Structures are given as structure tokens and as C-alpha cells.
N, C-alpha and C positions, 0 to 999 in steps of 0.2 A: 504494500500500500504506500503510495507516494504521498509524502507530507509537504504541505506548503506553509511557510511561515509568513505571517503578516505582522510587520513591526509598526507600531504607532509612530507617526512622524510628527515632529513639532514644527509648527509655523508660528513664529513669534516676532514681534517688532514693537518694543517700547523702550526708548533710550538705549538701544543696542542690546536689550535682553528681553525675550518674549516669554509670555506665560499663557498664551492661548493655543491649545493643541487640538487638531482634528485627527480622527482615525477614520480612514475610508478605504474602500476597495480601489484598485488601480484605475477603474473606469469611472469613478464617481465624479460628477461635475459640480460646479459651484452653485449654491442655492441661495436665493436672496430672501426667502421667507423666514419668519421667526422659527418655524418648525424645521428640524433636520429632514433632508430628503431621504427617500428609501435607500437603504444601503450606506447611509452616512450617519454616524453617531454625532451627538451634540458635542460642540467644542468643550474641551476641558480648560478650566480657568483656575489659576492659583489665587487664593484669597488671603487677606489679612484682616484682622479685627481692629477696629478703631479703639485705641487705648487712650486713657486720660494722660495728659502731659505730666511729666515728672516734676516734682517740686524743686529738684536741683538739676542744674545744667552743668555738664562736665566737658572739659577740654583737656587735651594732652599736649605736653611740651617735652622736648628733649633737652636735658641739661647735663651738667658735668659736676662731679664731686670736687669740692674745693676745701682746702684747709682753712682754719680760722685766720691764720696768718702764715706767711712764708718769709723767712729771713735769711739773708746771706751774711754769714759770720766772717769777721776779719779781725786781724790784730791792729791795735793802735800804734804799734811800733814795728819796725822792720828787723829782719834777721833771718837766720837759717832755720828752716822747718825740720826738726829732727824727730817729731812724733805726730802721726795722723792716725788716730784710732777711731775710725768711723766707717761702717760698712753700709753701702747704699741699700735702702729698704729696711734697715734695722729701726726698731722703736727703742728710744733711749730715755732715761730718766733725767729730770732736771738736776744740774750740778755735775754731771758726768764730764770727766776730762776728755776732750775730743782731739785737741791738737796742742803742740807746745813748740816754742822756739828754743834754740840753744841758749840756755840762761847764763853761760859763763861771762860774756861781755857785760851783761846787766848786773851780775853779782859784783864784778870789779867796779862798776860805776857806783854801786851802793857803798862799797868799801872806801872809795875816794871821797864820796860826799860825807861819809861818817867822819873820816879823818879831818876833813876841812872844817866840819862843824865843831869838832873837839878843839881844834886850834883857835877858831873864832871865839869860842867860849872862854878859853884861857886868856886871850887878849882882852876880852871884855872885862873879866875879873881884875886883871892887872890895871886896866884903864880906870876902873871904878876906884881902886885903891889910890891911884895917882890923883884923881880928882879930889878925893877926900883930903889928901895932903896938899892940895892946891898946886900940884906940880904941872898938870896939864889942864887945859880949858874944858868947859862943859861941852863945847862944840865937838872937840876931839872925841869925847866919850860917846856922843850921839852917832858919830861916824862908825865907831867900833861896834856899837850896838846894832846898827843897820847891817854891817857886814855879818854879824852873828845871825841875824834873822834871815838874811839871804842864804846863808849856808844851811840853815834849818829847812828852808823851802826847797833847796836843791836836793837835800837828802830825801825829802818826801817825794819829790819828782822821780828820783832814782828808784825808790822803793815801789812806786806805782808802775814804773816802766818794767821792773822785774816781775811784778804781779801780772802785767799785761802780756807776758810771754806765755801765759796759759789761756787756752780757749775752752770754756766750759759751756754746757748746754743751758740756755737761759730758761727753758721750759721743757716739759715732757714733749718729745718731738719724734717725728719720723724723718730719718736721714734721706734727703731727696737726691743730692748730687755732691760728689767731691769735685771741687773746682780747681784744686791745685795739687800737684804731685808732691809726695814726701821728699825731704832732703833737697828742697829748692830754696833759693834766696827770695824771700817775699818782701814786698814793700808795705808800708803802713796803709791800711784800708783795702788791700788786695783781697778779694773774696776767696775764702778757703773752703767753706761748706755751705750748702743750702739746706735749711731745715723747715719742716712743715709743723706748725702747731696744730695737733690733732685733738686738743682738749674739747673742741666743738666742731664737728664735721658739718660742712655746709654744701649746698647745691646752688649753682647759678644757671639760669636759663634766660632766654630772650623772650620778652613779652611784647607783642606788637602794640604800637601806639594806640590804634583804634580800640583794642581790647582793654588797655589800661584806662582809657577814657570811659569805657562802658562800665568797667568794674568799679572805678572810683577809688576807694580805699582798699589796697591789697590785703589789709588785716582782716577784712570781712570775708575773704575767700578761704575755703578749706582746701589745703594742699596735702596731698598724700603721695607716696611712692611705694614701690615694692622692690624687694631684694631677693635674689635666688635662694638664699639660705634663711629667709624669714617666711613664716606661715601666713602672716596677715599684713595688710597694708600698714605702712608706717606714717603717722601724722607728722607733718612738718610745720615748723614755726616760721612765720615771716620775720625777717631781720631788717632788710632795707632794699631799696632799689636805687640804681645809679641814675641820677636825674640828668642824663645826657644820652641822646640817641646814638645808635651805632653809626659808623662811618658809611656803611653800605645800606642797611635797611633801617626803616623808622621803627626801632624797637628799643626797649629799655631792659637793662640787665637787672633781674630780680634775684635776691639772695634769700635762701631759706636755710633753716638750721635743723639738723637731726636731733632727736632726743638722745638720751644715753643708750645707744644701740651698739652692740659689739658685732661686727661683721668683717670678714676678710675681704669683702668686696668694696669696703669704704676706703678706697685709695684715691688720692687726688688725680683727677683726669679721667676717672672711670665714668662711663655713660650711664645715665639713669633716665627713666621716664617719670615726669611729674604730672599728676592729675589734679586739675583745679576744678572745684565744684562751687558754683555760685547759685544763689536763689533764682528761681525762674518763675515766669508766669504760668500758672497751672490751668488756665482756661483753654478750652478747645481740646481736640483730639490730635494725636500724632499719626501721620501716615508717611510712607516712603514717597519720594518724588515720582517714582514710576507709576504710582496709582493716580496721579493728577492728570486731568484732560483739559485742553484749552478749547473754549467755545469761540464761535465767530465774533461774538461781541466782546471779546477779551475777558470773558468770565472764565471761571474754573468749575469743573465738575468731576464727579467720580461715578463709577459703575457699581451699584449696590446689588448684592446677591439676595434674591427673595425666593421663598418657597410658596408655590401655588398648589392647585388641586393635585391630588394623587402623589404628593411628594415631589412634583416636578419643580426644577429650579430654573428661574429666569433672572435676568439682569434689568436694572432700571437706572437710567441716568439721573443723577442727583446733583443739582448745583450746590456749590459750597463756597465759603470764603476762606482764603488762605493768607497767612502771614508768616514771616520768618524773622527770627531774631539774629540768626547767625549766617543766613544765606545757604545753609546746608540742611538744617532741620526745619520741618514745616508744621505749623499748627492749623488745624482745619476746624471751622465752625459750621454748624448745620448738620452734624451727624450725631446719632445716638451712640452712647457707649456700647461697644460690642458689635456694632454693625459690621457685616462682612462686606469688604470692598475688594474688587478685582485688583490684584497687586500690580499687574502689568498687562499690556495688550488690550486695555479697555477700548481703545479707539477702533478696534476691529469688530466690536460688538454693537448691537442695536437694542434699544429698549424693548423688552418683551421677549427677547431671544432666549430659547432654551439652552441651558449649559449644564455642565456637570463639574464637580470638583476635581481638580487635577491631583492625582495621588502618585504620580511618578510614571516612568516609562513602562508600558504594558506590552507584553509579548503574547500573542494569541496563536493557538495551534488549530489548524484546519485540516 
């Protein structure tokens, strides 16, 4: 027995995606009446139910993880770098010794300043005795006292310079980069290490100018993000926004802060997705753009699915009013909640035409 397979063919056209399907024999012709012709089944339509608009409107942005602060550490004095104990990517504690210059020249400077100060003190004591015996003038004593004070300042400067030969972590940090090789001669102020302050992890993303104007106060927006090793969305706190637009696009850089979350993915430069939720107008029903039809009078309509006698399904053209807050989502007035609307391909249908619900591709055996 020879079998012939008839495969249901899809004929669709709404915004590049169709949802009206006819199943017919190879010789079936086009029929213009509301009832399907003999040998032709009713077109199948995919429907959606009109749902109330959500109270919160969400948008997504791509951002990057940032440290609270990034600092390039350097010495205030120059010398030979003889210790560089920092591995890129390591997390270090505040006060850890990271780098050191050869201290020998600075130790000798402290010794010279100490000896000079001792000599100046002896001269001051001798001058004080001579003034008491009226051997030298009071002006001479003041000169000796000034020399003693200058020697004391020189000693403190030498001690500070010796202390500056050590470079310690100013905060709990993540080592980002080693900027100078060990055993090299460095100048004062030359960057040695770059550290990230990870005490508060932050996210930066670009917010378009028109959205910032619509939102108003960013503190009223609920920001969240997700991480691969976290089970739930993480609430973010608004910190600040840079009040200057970007050089290319009209957007502002918004900074958000993480709560105290421990994650191996929170590394500066890592990409994250930020979801912003704002209060929204809840009036009207939401429908996809493909369900909307244009009338000749520039009005808008939809095709509603209705059940008539004997369970037969027909469609009816229903005028509606449409508005959009974002240009991508649409609010429709004039529909009851739960009304079944043809999702796409409604322009191929006529009021009163018999249809059936589309349930997927059907293969029939004959």
C-alpha cells in the first residue's frame, strides 16, 4: 500500500514573521468567502491574550565592574629599587610592605644630619654661656640658635626620606599592575604599582540622555544585576552619575555600588548586565507589535478571536488605541483583559472568517 504524506504548509506575513497557516490539498484554490472551501481547512492562527500592563518597566544596560578607587603608588624620593613584593591579581592587606628602595644612602644622610644637629646644639650651649658673661652679643646667640633649629629640621627631613624608601599598601587592595621592574633606578613620583581599592565594588554603565531625563532622579530607580555564582539577583545602590556626556554618544556614566557580596567574578573590567526597573503606567493592555493592524484612516486595530455556534471560531476586527512609552512596548486601550488576539498575520484575515488555533506543524498520513 502506497502512502502519501501531506505536510501542513505555513503562509505567513506580518513584520517578517507569519502566524496564519493553511492546510490544503495540492489542487485547492483560493477562496474568498468566510467559510473554508471543500477540501480546504480553516487557517490556523496563533493567538495571545491581552494582559494588564506591569507596574514596573524594566530596561537592561551593559556595564563594567569598577573598583572604588584605583591608585598608582610611587616613592617620594629616588633611588635603586631592591624589593618588589607584589604579584598581579593578589589581594593584599593594608600596611603590607610592597616595595623598598636601597636604604643605605638615606641611612648615611640621617647619620650626617644627626651629627650636624649635635654640633649645633653644643655651639648653642656655648653661645648661651658667653652671652650670660657678656662676652658675645645677643644677636650672635640668635644666629647660633637659628643654625641649631635648621639642623633639627634637616634631621627630620632625612628621617622622612629614609621612611619614604618603603612603599606600603594604603588600603586593602587588589594588585592590578606592576609598572616598574625590580632593581631599577627610579625617580621621585615614578609609578611603581597600580592598586584597586576593593572595599566597595562598583559598576559603571552609560545611561542615554533621553532616559535620564525621563527617569529624573536615578535614586528612584531599582537597579539589580546577576552573577554566575549567585542564586538571586543582587540589588545595587546608586552612588553618582558623571554630569558630562560622553564624547561620542549623548549618555551619562552612572555608578552603582554592590552590597557586601563575595564573588570571584567581581574583578575590575568584568562585564555585567544591569537591570533598571522604574514605575510604569498600568492602564491598558500589552500586546506585541505584530498583533497591531493599520487602518486606512491611520487608526489601529486588532483581530479578536471569538467562539460562535457549535464551537466554531471566527475573527473580528476591533479598533483600539495605542500608545508607547519607550517606542518598543505598546499599551492598547479598548480590549478586555484576557481577550484572545491574533498575534501575527491578522491583515490576511477578514471579519467573520472561520479559523482554528495554531498548535504547531501537523503531519497527516493518507
